[in-house]
N, C-alpha and C positions, 0 to 999 in steps of 0.2 A: 539373637539377631544375626543373620548370616553376614559374614564379611563386613563388620561394622565400618572399619576404616575405608575399605574399598567403596562401600555404598556412600559414605560421606564425601569421598573424593568425587564420585560420579555426580552427586547432588551439587557439589561445588562447581564442577565444570558446566553442568546444565544451567545453573544459575548465572554463571558468567556469560554463556552463550545467549541467554535470555536478555540480560542487561545490555549487551552490545547489539543485539538485534533491535531492541527498543531504542537504543541510542541512534542507530543508523536510520530507523524508520522516522524518528522525531526530526532528525536533521533533514531527511528527504522531504518531509511534509513542510518544514519551514522554507526550504529552497523552492519547493513547488508553489508555495503561496507568494513568495517574493517575486518569482519570475512568471507568475500566473500560468503555470504549466497546464492546468485543467482547461482554463479559458482558451489558451492558444491551441490546445489539441482539439477542442470543440470547434473553434473557428476554422481550423484547417479542414475538419470533416464537413462542416456546413458548406464551405466554399467548394469542396469537391462534389458534394451532393447536388448543389444547385447549378453547378457547371461554370463557375467563373468568379473572379474576384469582384467584378463590377456589381453583379446582382447580389453577391454575398454582402458587400458593403451596404447596399441599399436595404437589404433584409435586416442587417444588424442595427440599422438606424430606426427601425420600426418601433413605435412606443411599446408594443407588447413585449418585445425582447429587451428593450432598455429597462422595462419594469421588473425583470427578473435578474438584472445585473447585480454587481457587488453591492453590499450594503454595510452599514456600520463603519468600523474603523478602516476596513479595506477600501471602501468607496472614498472616505475622506483622504486617505493617503494617496489614492490614485488621482483625486481631484487636486491635491496639493502639488504633485509632481508633474501633472500634465495640464494642458490648456483646458479651459472651460468648455470649448467647443468639441473636444475630442470625445468620441463615444466610448462607453464602457463595454467590456466584453463579458457576457455572462459565462459562468462555468456549468450552468444547467439550464435546459430549455424544455418545458413540457411539450409533448407532441401536439396537443391541441393548439397551443400558442404558436408553434411553428407553422401549422396548417393555415391558421388565420393570417399570420404575418406574411407567409409565402404567397398566398392567393392575393392579398391586398397589394403586395409589392409588385406582382406581375400584372394584375388586372385593375387594381384600384377599387375592387368591389369586396363585399362581405362574402367570404367563401361559404358561410353557413346557409346562405339563402340563394345561391346561384342556380340557375336553370341549366338544362343540358346544353342549349344553344350557347349560353354564356361560357360554360366550361369549354366547349369546343373552340369558341372564338379566342378564349384566353390561351389555350394550348397552342393554337396556330401562331400566336404572337411570340412564343418562346423561341429564342434564336439558337439555343444550345440543342443540337440534334439528339444527344443522348437523353437529356431530360424530357424533351418533346416526345421522343419515342416511348419512354417509360410511362408518362402520363397518358398518352394516347392508348397504350396497352391497357392501363387501368380502366379508362373510360369505356373502351370497346368491349372489354370483358364484362363490365357491369351492364352495359346496354344489351348485351346478348342474353342476360338473365332476367332483366326487368325493364319496363318502359315508364314506370311511375316516377315522376319528377323527384318527389321527396326521397324515395328509396335510392335513386341514382345519386342524388346529392349526398345522402348519408353514407352510402357505400364508397363513394369517391373520397369523402373525408377520411374514412377508416383506412382506405388503401394508401392515401398519402401519409397518414400517421404511421401505418405499418412500414412504409418505405423509410420514414425518418427513424423509427425505432430500430429497424434492422441496421441502419448506419450507426446508431448510437451503440449497439452491441459490438460492432466492429471497433469503434473508437474506444470502448471500454477495454478491450483486449490490447489495443495499441497503447493505451495509457498505462496499463499494467506492465507491458514490456518495457516502456520507458522508465517506469518507477523501479522495476527490478534492476535495470541497468544502472540507474543512479545509486540505488542502495548498494550494489556490488562495488561500484567505484568508491563510495564513501567508506564501505567496510574495508577495502584494501588500504585506503589512506589511514583510517583509524587504527587498524591492527598493526600496520607498519610503524606509525608514529608512536603509538603507546606501547609497542612491544608486547602485544597480547599473544603470548606463545603458549599454546595448549600444553606442550610437553613440560615447559618450565613451571607453569602454574600447577599442573598435576603433581609434579615432583615435590613442590613446596607444600602443597596441601597434604600430601601423604607424610611428609617429613615433620611438619610443625603442627603439633596438636592444637595450640591456641588459635592459629590462623584458620585451621580447619573448622574448629568449633564456632568461630566468629562468622565464617562464610555460611556454614550450615544453618546457623541461627537466622541470618539474613535471608537465606533461601526459604526457610520455613515461614518467615513473616511474609515474604512476597507470595508464596503459594497460597496463603490464607486470604489474600486480597483479590479484588476483581482484576481481570486481565488488563483492561483499559477502562478508565473512567471517561465516558463519552463527553462529559462536560469540560474535561481538561483541554487546554490549548496545547499545540506542539511545544511551545516554550515552557509551559508548566510541566509537561511530561519530561522534557529534557532536563529541567532542574531536579525533578524527583529522581530520575535515573542517575544523575550525577551525584546526588546525595547518597543514594544507595551504594554507589561504587566507592565513594570516599569512606563510608562507614566500615567497609569490609577490610580495608588495609591490604588489598591484594598486591602481590609483587608484579606490578606492571610499570612500564616506562623504561627508559634507558639510563644506566649508570655508567658514565664515561670514565670512571676512575680506573686506573691501571690495576688496582687490587681486586676489582669486581670480576668474577668469572661469569660465564654465560648462564649459569643457573641462578645467579643473583643479579639479573638485569644487566650484566656486563656485555661488552661486545665479544662476539665469537673470535677465536684465534685459529686460523688455518682453515683449509678447505672443508674438512669433515665437520667441524663445529658450525661453519656457515651453512652447510647442507642440513645439519640437524636443526639449526635455527629456522631455516627456510621451511622445512617440513612442519615444524611446530606452528609457525605463523600461517602456513597454508591450511593446516587442519582447522585453525580458528576461522579463517575466511570461509571455508566450505561449510562449517557448522553454522555460523551466523547467517549465511545465505539461505538456510532452510527456513528462516523466519521466526518471529517471536511467538506466534500462536502454537507452532509445533513444540517449541521449548517450554512454553508455559504449561502445556498439557503434560509433557514429559516430567516437568518439575513436580507437578501435583501428584503424579503417579509414584514417583520415587519417594517424595516426602511422606506419602501415606504409608509406606513400609515401616516408618519409625513408630507408628502408632499401633501396628499389628502385634498382638501378643505372641510370644514365642510358642512354637508348637511343643506340646508335651512329649517327652520321650516315651517310646513304647517299651513296656516291661515285657520280658520274655514270658510266654505262656507256659502255664504249668502242664506237665505231661499227664497229670491226672493219676499217675501210679502211686503206689505206696512207697515210702522211703525204705 
């Protein structure tokens, strides 16, 4: 096996990056649920789409949208901490539900059965110029292609749903950027508070055989599992990650004793040691920011090398001549 110790150190570091990536992701998911980040992001997008807070509030009070709001424990907690009359904010809205709720909110009619004249009258009532122009554009384009009532109504519904779905794609990217920012901030705090120094950890993994064997064993066990169990809640994932971290006995955290040096969790002394420490912490932050899926895939590839049989050495070929 090539460079067994080097390979084991690499596996150990990848395992650590994976654990802290999962830790940051789990904390982010908990924070997102507590502050209803998805629901708030969706609400901001809907208000922007329909052209104002007033119509957005009326749209959110529609029974179709309240029917897809929070359920289970999240709804009970929201109901406990807010007034009974306060509406719930959904974190997901089907496009067809949006179409029906939007048409009903604006016109008070069933959007699935509206005629061309009713659609035109509804659009004329809309006070927001941008929304009015968009819907007029949809209707005029459809009327230029067909005059049949049913086809116009069906095509208009699809156009509004496409308008909504396109906005949802933008919101998805917006939410991902927010999530990455939260994860980066959490990673910075976790790495600094727990002293997750890549250079210090790599040195100790290489130097101490027992520590390296323990971490590699935990890495192999993690590589043999599923990446994420979809039935696990963020709190369950957090407790599992914390248990894995404790079982490794990794040298993380700060030792404020005067006898501890920077390679054994002590505080750096002098400019160059602080620079070395900063570089080690910065390496960890950059690595963790690459995300848990990347490191899980890398961990499986590296641990698979342990099961590969060594290559047979090539024997020198005979010259074929007589001795």
